[in-house]
N, C-alpha and C positions, 0 to 999 in steps of 0.2 A: 517040113514044114516053114512056110515063109512068112516071116513079119514087116509088115511095110509102117515106116513111120511118116508119119505127116507134119510137115513142118508149119508153125504155125508165125504168120506176122504179126506182131504185136508192134502199134504206131511207137514212135519215139517220144512223143511228150508223155505217154502212160508210162514208161520205164522210168523218166524222171520223177514224175509223181511218187512213184513207188519209192523210190531211192530215199526221197525227201522225208515223206513217212516213217521210215525206219530209221534213218538218222533223228527225228524229232522223238521218236520213242527212247532210244537208247540216250539221248539226253535230259529226258523226263526221269527215267530211271537213276540215273547218276546225280542228279541234284534229291532226289529221296533221299539218297544214301549217305547224302555227303552230311548230315549230323551225326552220325554212329560213327563215321569214319576217320583216320588221322586226318584227313585234309578239314574237316570240323573243329576238330579240337585245336588244331594249327590255328584256324579262324578266331575261336573263342581267346586264346593266348594273345592273338594280334592285337583284338578288341581291349584286351585288361592291360595290354603295354601300352597301346596309343590313348588312355584316357587315364592319366595320375588320377590318384585318389586325392581327394577335396580335404585341405588343411582344415582340422575341425575348430580351431583357434577363430576361422572367420564366419562362422556360424552364425545365423541370428537365432534370437531366445526362441524363434517359434521350431526352427531345427532342433537346437540342443532339446527342446521337450520332445519334438518324435523321436529321436535317438535314445531318450531314456524310456519313452513307452516300448520301442522294438527292443530295447534292452531287458525289459521285463517280460516279453513274449517270449526271447531267447536264453532267458535266466543266466542274464550277464551280470556282474558287478565288479567292484572293485579289485584290480590286480588280473582280470581277465585281459584279452585282446579281443577290441571287438574286429572283427571278420572285414565289417563294411570299409572301417578306415586303417586297417592294420598297426594301430598303435593300443599301447596299454591304456586302461582307464585309471587313470589316479584317483579319483574320488568324483561325489556329486554335489552340487553348490544350488542354493538358492540366491539368483542375480539380485533380488530386491532385499534379501536378508545375508549383507557379507560378511564373512568372515568364521560362517559354519561350515565344515564338511563333512558328508555322508559317505559311507563305506557301501552304500544298496540304493538301486533306483529305484524310488519311490514317489509318493508327492510330497511337496513341500510342506514341512508341520507350521509354518509361519503363514504362509500365502496360500489361497485357491489356484495355484498351479503346480507343475511338474518339475522336480529339479533338473539340472542342465550338467552332462558330464564334463569333466577334465581331461583332457588326454595327455601322455608322456609326450614330449616333444612336438606339441601341438606351439601355436605361435602365444598362447596365451597359458601354457602351463605354467611359467613361472609367476608364485604367487605373491611375487613382490616386485614386479613389473609390469608397465604396460608394452606392448605391440602394435608398432602402428607402419602397415604397408606403404610400398615406396610411392605407388599413386596418390594414396592418401595424404602421404607427407607433402606431394606435390601438390595438391588441391589445397592444402590449408595453407601453403607456404610456412611449413615450418621451418624456422633457422634456428643454427644454434652460434655458441660462440666459445671461445676456450679461456678457461678461468686462465688468467696471467697475472704475475707479480709488478707491484710498481706501487708509487707513492702519490697518494692522492692530495689534487692542491689544494693546501693549506689555507689559501687565502679567502675571505668571505666578501664579497661586493656584497652593497646597496646602496640604494638610493634615498637622500634626504633633501629635505628643504632648509634655509639658513633661518635662525630666529637670533635674537640680540640676547648677548650672553646676561642675563639677569642679575647675577652677582657682581657684574659692575654699573649697576642702576647707582644713582645717587638724587636724593630728592631734598631741597631745601624749602625750608618753612618758616614762619614768620614768628619772633620769639618775642614781638610787643606789640599793641596796636599803633597803626602809624599811617601814612599817606606815601604812593609810590611816586616819586618827584620823577625819575629818569629809567627809563627802558633803554639797555642796551643791546639788547636782542630783541628782534621784533616777530618772528613767527618760529612756529616747532618746526623740527628738522634742520633749525641753522645749525650750520659748525661751530663749536667753540674752542679754545685753546685753554690751557691749565692756565689758573689764576686771573683769568681776563673778566672785567668787571661786568655783571648781569645787568643791576638794577640798584637805583638808592631810594633807600626810605628813609622819609622824616619820621621822627620818634619823639611827641613830644613829653611825655612821662620822661625820656630820659633826661631833658632839660633842666627839669626840675631839680631832679637826683644829682646833677651834675653841679647844679648851682650850689645847693647845698655842700656838696664835697670843698667847691673852689671855694666859698666863704669860711667856711672852718680853718683851709689852710691858710688864709689870710687873718687869722686872727693869733692874738699872742697871749701867752700866759699858761698856767698850770694845767695840769688833768684834760689837757686837747686830744690826747691820745685814745682816751673812748670815745670820743663824737667823731674823731676821724675814720676810725672802725665802723662804726654804725654808720655812717655817710657812705663808705664802702659797699657795704652789705647793702642799702637800698639799691644802689648802682645795680648789684647783681639779681636783687629781685625783680628791677623792671624790666631785666633780659637781656643786659650787656656782659658781652663777654669779657674774658679777662684780658684778652688782647686788648678790646675796645677800651677797658676802664685802666690798664696801664698807656694807653694813648692820651687818655686825660689827666692822670698822673702826671707824665713826662712832659704833657705840652702846656701843662696849666691851663687849658682853654675848652670852649665847650666844643663836642662831637654830636651834635644833634641829627645827623645823618648816617645814617649805617648803609655801606655798600657791600652788597654781595659778591664775592666774587667765585669763578667756577675751581672746585675744588679737583677736577682733572680733564682732559681734554675727551671730547666726544663729540655728542649730537644733543640738541636740546628736542626731546620728544613729547614733552607737555609743556606751555605757558598758559596759566590760570589767571595772570592780572594784567591790566594795564596801567598806562600812566593816569597819573590823579586817584586812582582806585584807591579805596581805603582796605589795609589789610589788618587781621586780628591775630592774638597771640595763636598759634598751633595751625594757622593755614595755610594749607601746600600752596606754595607759590611756582616752582617750575620742577621739571623732572629730567637730570643729565644721564645722558646714557654711554658709557664708555665702550671703545671702540677697539679696543687691543687685542680682543678675542671674539669671539662669534659660537654662537649654538649651531649645531647643526643635527637634526633630532632623524633617526633613520629605521627605517623598517625592517628588521633581522627575521627570517622565515624562522619559527617554533623549532625548526630540527636543529637549527645551527647555535641555538643557544648557549650548551652546553661549552660553545668554544671563544665564546666574548669574559671578559673578565675586565673589570674597570682597570685603568691606566693601561693598557694594550695601544700600542701604536697604531695609527691610520695614517693615510694619507688621501686627499680629495683635489677632485680637478673639476671645473665648471666648462659649462659652453660659454659661457661669457669672454674666459680668459685661457683657451685652449693649449697655450703654452706655460700657464702657470701651475706649480704644485702646490696645495698648502698642506702643511702637517701638522696633526695633531694626537689627542689622545682619547679613549674612552672614557666619561665623567662619572656616567652612571646608567645603566641598566633600571628603565624606569618597571617598577613592579604591576604590570598589567599587560596582558594578551589579547589584542584581538579578536574576538570570536569569530567575525566574517571573514578574516583575512590570514587567519593562525600566525600572526606575527608579535615580535615584540618591538617595543620602542625602546633604541638605545639613544642618551645623550651623549653627541660630541662636542669638545671643544676645540677650535680650531685655529690657529694663528691667523691674523688678518693683517698683514702689512698694506699698507697706502689705503686700509678701508675700502678692498675691492670687493669682500662678501659684504651684500647689503640683504636684508631679511626679504623672503620669501623666494631668493634665488636658489635653483636647482643644482644639486651635487653630487658628483658620483663619487665614493667611496670604497675602499679597499683597506681591509684590515689583515695587519700582519700577524700571522698564526705562526708559531712554534713548529720548528722541524720535527717531522714526524717518521718513523719507520716504514718499510718498503711491504705492505700488504698484500693479499690476493685480493683481486680487482674480477669483477662481473658488471655487466650492464644493467644497470638499474632494472629493465623492464623485464629481469630474468628471476626477479625475487616477488613468489607469491605471498602476500601478506593475509595471514587467516584471522587475524586479530589475537590467537594465542599463541601464535610462533609463526616464523617466517621459513619458507621452503622453495627449492629449485628443482625444477627436472631436469634431473642427471642423464644424459644421451648418452647409451651404450651402443653394444655391436649390435647388426642385423635387425636394426631397427625396433630396439628395447629401449622405452624409458624408466625411470623411476625416480620416487620423491623423494625427497633426501632435506633432514631440516638443517638450517643454516644460522649461526649465528653473526649477526651485521652488524658492521659498525657507521662510519660516516657515510654521508651521501654528498656528490658533486659533480658537477657537468657529465650526467648521464652515466657516473658510477659509482659502484656502492662497495664498502668494504664487507669482506667475508672473512669474521675473525677465527671460525670452525665450522668444521661440515665438509668442505670440499678439499681437493688437493690440485697443484698447479698443474696444468695440461688437460684436464678433465672440460667436457663440454656439457653445457647446459643450453637449454632450450629458451629463445629469447622471443620468440614468437610462434603463437598459437597454444602454449604452454596450459593453457586457461582449459585448453578443450580436452587435452592429455589429462590433466588434473580431476574433469567432470568423468571422466572414463574411470580414472584410478579410483575415484570416490564410489563408483557404481561398483568396483569389483570388491570393494573393502580394503585397499591399501592403506588411504587415509586414515579410515578410522582403526587401523590397526597400529597406523604410524602413532597417529595422536593417542594412543595409552599409553600413558608411561609406565615404569616397573613398577609402581605402589600400584598403578587402577589393573595392570594387567593380574597381579596375585591376587586382588581383592574378588575380583571376576571368577577367579579360579577356586578360590576358596569361599564365598558367599554361598548360602545355603538356602533354597528355596522349598516351600512346603504346601501339598496342594493333597486331596482327596481325588480318588480316581476308581474307574471299574478296568478289570484287567476281559482284554479283548481275544486277544494269544499269546503263547511263551513259546518261543525259538529259540533253543540254544542258551544263549547269555542275555539275550534281548527279549524285551516283554512289550507289546501294544496296548498301551493304556489311551482311556477317553478320559479327558478331565475338564472340570470348569475354567475359565478364564484365570491367569495369574496374572494380577495388576501389576507385582514389583517387576515382571519382564514383558509387561504391555502384550500377553499374550490372549488369544481368543480361547474360548470354550472349543477342543480340537482333539482327534486322536493320532497319538504320534508314538514314536519309538523311544525306549529309554534302555539302557544299559542295567542289568543287574548287580546288587551286591554279591561279594562270596556268598556261595552257599548256605554257610554255618550263619551268615548276617542276615538269613531271611527264614520266615516261616515254610514250613515243609508242606509240600501238594499242593502249592497254588496251582489254581485252574481258572479258566475262562468264566468272567461273569460273577467272578469274587469282587468286592468292594474293597478297597484298602487305601491305605495314607501313606504318602512318601514323601521324604526329604530327597533334595537332588542337588546337585552342581553342574554349571554348565562346562562342559569341554572343548576347548580350539580343536575344530576338524573333527568330531566323534560327536554321537550321540549324547544325549546327557547322560550322566552317573546318578542312580540311587544310591545314596549312602545309609538311609534308612528306610525300611519297608515294613509297615505293620497290617494285619489283615483285619479289618472290620465288621465284616460279616461274609460268610458263606453264600455260595450262589450254584452254579453248577456242578459242582465237584468237591471232594475232598482231597 
């Protein structure tokens, strides 16, 4: 038998098309099988390693609430590892009510919002500090300064105006009725020398008294001493001084005119009479001001009052005499503070050689303070004054910042003394610390920081009472619905409490029962019931 095989001629382009379709089919089968093969697992691993897990410390509040809802769905709680972040859950907090930690995810017992988780190793895991990323530090312009040791300048500077020293002021008045015959000074602010004659006054009453005395002295006979003493007494009564009476007795002649002389060198500040005018007893004639020293009234800041004391040495200079220095001392601290400028007025007494300093002139004064010991110094801008205490933001490693209470001393030239709270070489924030302080306040750091030992002990032992209805009991925790608690500013709500030991509570408590509880707060845990009484039975016994 003979078989014939016919050869079919296929065009080349059909062959190419068939080969392309076969290759496409093999590629499609490989793509469908890739997810279940080793290659798919490798791709998934590569995807996991190429996208690093996000730091929970950078989450927003909404992201934190979403994580808590996920924990509720997945049954996670404090102590478990979150598979999405790979970190251990430390506790849950309410950002709006800082300082209270919870072990399980739930809705906040204080606010209409979910709790947010805190993770170990996250940037916000340290409950006593605040973390700021380098990018945020750069955007905020955060600057730090090192705590240094030094001596704060003890000198106090102040500016004041010159005034007359009123302790050197002398007034001259008339001792009898008379007439001004002659003035030796003509106008106020005339300069006078010591013992210089100022004016002559003719006193008619003196003439009669002196004539009586002189007439008695010319008489002869016994018992004239009584008359002589009476005449002397009359001269005193009409206003003559002992020196003027002695001049009459020694010269045996009338002294009808009184010449007033300057008791000291100085400036005539007031002249109230003119030639020919009549003067009466007690009338003020002129006022003479001494110029040996002058007053300078300095405005000293209230914060530096403690550094001043009467008798402290001071040096002054004036723009009018740039090469001259005027020495003096603090005469008095006037007991009044200017409420608008918060300054105290200090009265200084300056020596005035050559009468260079005159009222109204401006002088710059430097007070000589006592030598002081070296102390720790930081920039004044680093201190946050809360009104109750002074704080600084301590800069730690890896971008962490912690509020620290400090005790401050004197302040001058942009520096302030730190008497307690910091160590040499530490770094403090000097720019942007108020933004960090705001974040610390939201997280409860400042609230816990401001709470002293006595307050903390009182908060831990203070008991609160309320009626409540049992919703459910799980282990050692009970969920209660209670009315408002005014002492804690709580609204009526449903929340978890920790039960007291079994022997200290009624047996067979069940949901629906009404109870009365006494409880106290616990830092980082749910409130602890210290006393529990059944009021009525509900759903079970």
